[in-house]
C-alpha positions in Angstrom: 170.7 33.6 87.4 168.8 34.4 90.6 168.5 37.8 92.2 170.8 36.6 95.0 173.5 35.6 92.6 173.1 38.7 90.5 173.3 41.1 93.5 176.4 39.3 94.8 178.1 39.4 91.4 177.3 43.1 90.9 178.7 43.9 94.4 181.9 42.0 93.4 182.1 44.0 90.2 181.8 47.2 92.4 185.0 46.1 94.0 186.8 46.1 90.6 187.3 42.3 90.6 185.8 42.2 87.1 184.0 44.4 84.6 180.6 43.2 83.5 179.8 43.1 79.8 176.3 42.7 78.3 174.1 43.8 75.4 170.5 44.9 75.0 169.7 41.4 73.7 171.2 39.8 76.8 169.2 42.2 78.9 166.0 41.4 77.0 166.4 37.7 77.5 167.2 38.1 81.2 164.1 40.1 81.8 161.9 37.7 79.8 163.2 34.6 81.5 163.1 36.2 85.0 159.4 37.2 84.5 158.6 33.7 83.3 160.5 31.8 85.9 159.9 33.9 89.0 156.8 36.0 88.1 158.6 39.3 88.6 156.7 42.2 87.0 158.1 43.6 83.7 158.2 47.1 85.3 160.3 45.9 88.2 162.8 44.1 85.8 163.0 47.2 83.5 163.9 49.4 86.5 166.5 46.8 87.6 168.0 46.8 84.1 168.2 50.6 84.0 169.8 50.7 87.4 172.4 48.1 86.3 173.3 50.2 83.3 173.6 53.3 85.3 175.8 51.5 87.9 178.1 50.1 85.1 177.9 52.6 82.2 180.7 50.9 80.4 179.1 47.4 80.4 177.0 47.8 77.3 178.3 46.5 73.9 176.5 47.3 70.7 176.6 46.3 67.1 177.9 42.8 67.9 176.4 40.9 65.1 179.6 40.9 62.9 181.3 39.1 65.6 179.0 36.0 65.2 180.6 35.3 61.8 182.9 32.4 62.1 181.2 30.7 65.1 180.1 27.2 64.4 180.3 24.8 67.4 178.5 26.5 70.3 174.7 26.6 70.5 173.6 29.1 67.8 171.2 30.7 70.3 174.2 31.8 72.3 176.3 33.2 69.5 175.3 36.6 70.5 176.8 36.1 74.0 180.1 35.1 72.6 179.9 38.0 70.2 179.6 40.4 73.0 182.9 39.2 74.5 184.6 39.3 71.1 183.5 42.8 70.6 184.8 43.8 74.0 188.2 42.4 73.2 188.4 43.9 69.7 187.3 47.4 70.9 189.3 47.6 74.1 192.0 49.7 72.5 194.8 47.9 74.4 197.9 46.3 73.0 197.3 43.3 75.2 193.5 42.7 75.3 192.1 41.8 78.8 190.9 38.3 79.7 187.2 38.0 78.7 185.2 35.2 80.0 181.5 34.2 79.6 179.8 33.7 82.9 176.9 31.2 82.6 175.3 28.1 84.2 174.7 26.7 80.7 178.3 25.5 80.1 177.1 22.7 77.8 175.9 25.4 75.3 179.3 26.8 74.8 182.2 24.9 73.0 185.2 25.7 75.2 187.6 24.9 72.4 185.9 27.3 70.0 185.9 30.0 72.7 189.6 29.5 73.5 190.5 29.7 69.8 188.8 33.1 69.8 190.7 34.2 73.0 187.7 33.8 75.4 186.7 31.2 78.0 183.6 30.2 79.8 183.0 29.5 83.5 180.0 29.0 85.9 179.4 31.9 88.4 180.4 29.5 91.2 183.8 28.6 89.6 184.6 32.3 89.0 183.6 33.4 92.5 185.6 30.6 94.0 188.7 31.5 91.9 188.3 35.2 92.8 188.0 34.3 96.5 191.1 32.2 96.4 193.0 35.0 94.7 191.9 37.8 97.1 189.2 37.1 99.7 189.5 40.5 101.3 187.9 42.1 98.2 185.0 39.7 98.2 184.3 39.2 101.8 181.8 42.1 102.4 179.9 41.2 99.1 179.6 37.6 100.2 178.6 38.4 103.8 175.7 40.5 102.5 174.1 37.4 100.8 171.9 36.3 103.7 170.3 39.8 103.8 169.7 39.6 100.0 167.8 36.3 100.7 165.7 37.8 103.5 164.8 40.8 101.4 163.2 38.4 99.0 160.9 37.1 101.6 162.8 34.0 102.8 163.4 33.1 106.4 166.8 34.0 107.9 169.5 31.3 107.5 173.2 30.8 107.8 175.3 32.1 104.9 176.5 28.5 104.1 172.9 27.4 103.7 172.1 30.2 101.3 175.2 29.6 99.2 174.4 25.9 98.9 170.8 26.7 97.9 172.2 29.1 95.3 174.4 26.3 93.9 177.5 28.2 94.9 179.1 25.0 96.3 182.7 25.9 95.5 182.5 29.3 97.1 180.9 27.9 100.2 183.8 25.4 100.5 186.3 28.2 100.1 184.6 30.2 102.9 184.7 27.1 105.1 188.5 26.7 104.7 190.9 28.6 106.9 191.6 32.3 106.0 195.2 32.1 107.2 196.7 32.3 103.7 197.6 35.9 103.0 195.4 37.2 100.1 197.2 38.1 96.8 196.3 40.9 94.5 193.7 40.2 91.9 194.4 41.1 88.3 192.3 44.1 87.4 192.2 43.4 83.6 189.4 40.9 83.4 186.0 41.3 81.7 183.0 39.0 82.1 180.0 38.6 79.7 177.1 37.9 82.0 174.9 35.5 80.1 171.1 35.7 80.5 169.2 33.0 82.5 168.6 30.0 80.1 167.3 26.6 80.0 169.0 25.1 83.0 169.5 28.2 85.1 166.0 28.3 86.5 165.9 24.8 87.7 166.1 24.5 91.5 165.9 28.2 92.0 163.0 30.1 93.3 162.8 33.9 93.0 160.7 36.2 95.1 160.4 39.9 94.3 
């Protein structure tokens, strides 16, 4: 997941559209992959990780290994991601657990039937952002409009928002923005949690990070 995508999603989370969920292992894999793919210094990534945890103090799940038991059909290397979501559902303390969804570009590594059997689901960042925009664009608009500035801050030339979204593979979201805003926005459900999966095998392809 590129810096532009990550910053956009964290701004959306700031608006209460979803609550991020992660673990130390997810953070370690993100930092390792980001350093390898985009030559970002470990010190910079460590600071960003600390800032993310300070910004979302309830995002961290711990001791998730027991929740990997019973998983069989998804990629074994991603069991820990699913386990984070299962832990959040189990520990929420609510009679009706919130919707918990894995957010990843590596959809092929997650068996959707297995996740749904466990009460989870999996979507790409583009699909979730488009769905959230459709449900309530007023809560996402400022976060999305800041995307070109994120891109410029990474050393890229200024470009229209649509071009940046296309380059970031946020095609559904770009189409939603291109459509009319005449439809009155509805209220987004606040009871959703998303496990933000680390960058993986396919997430770095076609992306260039400057830091």
